[in-house]
N, C-alpha and C positions, 0 to 999 in steps of 0.2 A: 804435605807441607803447605802452610798457609802463605798465600801470595801477598806481597806488599804492594800497595798502590803507589805507582811511580809518579804519574802526573800530579802537578801541584796547581792549586787555584789561588790566585791573588785576589783578595777581597777586603773590604773594610768591615770593621766590627759593626754589628747592627746597633743602631741607636734608637731606642724606643721613647726617648724623651722628646717632648714637643717644645722645650725651651730653646731659645736661640743662644748660641755661644757668644760670650762677650769678647771684646777685643784682646783681652789678656789670655784667653783660652787658646790652646793649641789643638789643631785638628788631629783626630785619632790616627795613629800610625797604621799603615797597611800591615796586614798579617799574611803569612803564608801558611796555608792549611792543606793537608792531604785530602784529595778527593777520594771518597770511600768507594771501594769496589765490593759489591754484595755477593754473598754466597747464595746457593740455591735455597737454603733454609731461611735466610734473612729475606730474600725476595718474596717467598711465600708468606712469611710472617707479616711483612708490610702490606701485601695485598689483602690478607685476611683482616688486618686492622682497618684498612680503607673501607672494606665491605661491611664489616661488623660494627665498628665503633664510630666511623665517620659517615656511615650510611650512604656511601657511594653505591650505585648499582653496577653490576658486572657489565651490562650493555653500555652504561655511561663511561666506564673506564676504557672499554675497547674503542668507543667512539673518540675519546680524548687521544688515545695512543695512535689510532689510525690516522686521525687528522694531523697530528704532529709529525708522523712519519712522512705523510705526503708533503708537508711543508719542508721538511729536511731534504726530500728528494728534489724539490724545485730549487733549493739552494745549491745542491751538489750538481744537478743537471738541469740548468735553465733551458727552456724551450729553444732559445736561440743557439744553444751550444750543441744540440743534438745533430748527429752527422747525417741521418737519413731524412728524406723529404717529409715523411710523416712522423709525428712524435710518438711512435709506438713503444709500448712498455709491456713486458710479460710479467704477470704477477702469479707466482706459484704458491698455492695455499695448502697448508696441512689441515689435519682433522680437528685440532684443538684450538686453544685460545689464540695462538699466534696466527693461525689461518684466518680467524675472524678479523684480527687486526689488519691482515692483508686485504681482506674484502673491503673494509672501511677505507683503507689507504687507496685502493683502486677507485672507489667512488669519488673520493676527493680529488684524485689526479684527473679524473674525467671532468670534474668541475673546473679544474685549473687548465683545461684544454689540452691535456695529454690524451693519448689514445690507448688506454690499457686493454689488455686481453687477459682473462683469468684462466688458469688451469687449476681446477679444484676436483681432484680425482675421486675423493671419498667424502661425499656430503653427509653430515651427521644429522640425526633427527632432532637435535636440540633447537628450541624455538629461536634462540638468539642467532644462531648460524643461519637458520632458514630466513629470518628477517633480513639479515645483511645480504644474503644471496638474492632475495627478491628485490631489494633496493638496487643492487647492481644490474639485475636484469631489466628493471624498469627504466634504467638510465641507458639502456641499449649497449651495455658492455658485453662483448662476446665472451663465451666460455668455450675453451677447447675441449674436445672429446678425448684427445690423447696428446701426449707430449712427444714431438718427433725425436726419434733416437738419432736421426741424422743431424748432428750438431750444427752443421753449416746452415741448415734451414732456419734454426733459431738465430744464428748470427746475422743472417740476411734479412730476417723479418722484423727484428726488434732492435731498439737502441740500447736497452738495458733489461736486466732481469731483477725482479724483486723477490727475494727469498723470505717467504713467510711460512715456512714448512714446519720446522721443529723449534719450539720455544724452550724456555727454562723448565717448563712443566713436563717436558718429554724426557724419557730415559734414552740417552744417546747410545747406550750399549745394546738396545733392543729395537733397532729401526727395521720395521717390516716393509714388505712391498705394499704399494708401489713406490714408497718413499726411498727405499734403498737404491732402486734403479734410477729414480729422479736425481738423487745426489750424484750418482756416477755420471749421468748426462751433464748436469750443471757444472761439474768439475772441469769439463772439457770446453765449455763455451769461451769465446774470446771477447764478447762484449762485457761491459761492466756488470757486476752483481752488487746489489744492495741487500744486506741482511737486516732483518728487524729483530732487535733486542740481542740475540746471539746468532752467530753463523750456524746454520743447520749442520748437525753432526758433531758439534763441539761439546765438550764437557763443561758445564757451567762453572765448576769450581776450580778447574785446573787449566794450565796452558796445554794446548793440544795441537797436533798437526793434522788431525782427522777432520773430515767434513769439508764444507765449502770454504774457499778462500776468497771472501768478498773484497771489492774495492772500497766499499762504504759500509759502515756499521752505524745503525741508529739505536742507541741504548735507551731503554724506557725506565723511568723513575731514577735509576742510577746505574752506572756501568756494572757489569757482572765480572767476577774474578777472571774469567777466561780472557776478557778484553785487555788485560795487561800485556798480552803478547800481540795485540792487533796493531799493525803498522800503517793501515790505510787511513782514509778520511773518516773521522769519528764524530758523530753528532749525539747530543743528549737531549731527550725530551722528558723533562721531569719538573717543569715549573709549577704544575698544579698541586704538588705535594704540600700538605699542611705543614706549617713551620714546626709544630710539636713533633711530628714524625721525623722531620729532618734532624731535629735536635736529639731525639731519642736514639737514633741510629748513627749519629755523628756523620751524616752524609757529606757535609761540607760542599754543598752544591755551588757551582759558580753563579755569579750574578748574570742573569740573562739581560741582553741588551734591549733597551726600549720596551716594547710590548711583545717581543718575540717569544714564542713558546718552545723554541729549540735553540741550541747553541753549539757551535763547533768547538770541540775540545782540542 
């Protein structure tokens, strides 16, 4: 069953004319448009177009997304709001693209004076992931050799957990170890969880109760269909998308404030 996008976006029609309006003109009325929620197929198609037709590089996209995620986290959890003496953050990274976004996010959080620690249990041989890993190591970001199964140790050591484990590219029905065990552990933590793009363990296309239940979700490009059931704080990082792609897929993205690269939905 196809999900309907519930949230609405209030925005003004785009005016590409450079002419000034005369005194007899009336200002364009505001319109109400549905924010589009993407399927797994649509998400992959947009990314393919960005890489093939618009000549974005994969490393470039990951950098854009990771930076935007870090910005959203600073908005949701400012340094002054953290309960512990040290601004510690645990970033759990999976083996695919979402894990790479988590690595970039951790690096930018370090620049923003947070203290991230990364758990990256299965490092891949791909050059991009290796590059992002080295960048984090060179910034003295520690890597855990294992994730404590004693949940209270995680609660005591960190202010929040960033879930960069399973993205839209992952088959949620075939989650293998060590990630299945990681999800079991993270479901029990009491500190806030921030999921990047989709909560790990969720079906991209359907409302689901499986997987992690985060406090904050940061959608990339546009929200995914599963996010229609998300009730926590929801941010969108999609300002970089070319207007022609926005129009082609009827994304109806909101107007971002000022020069911000993220917006709270």
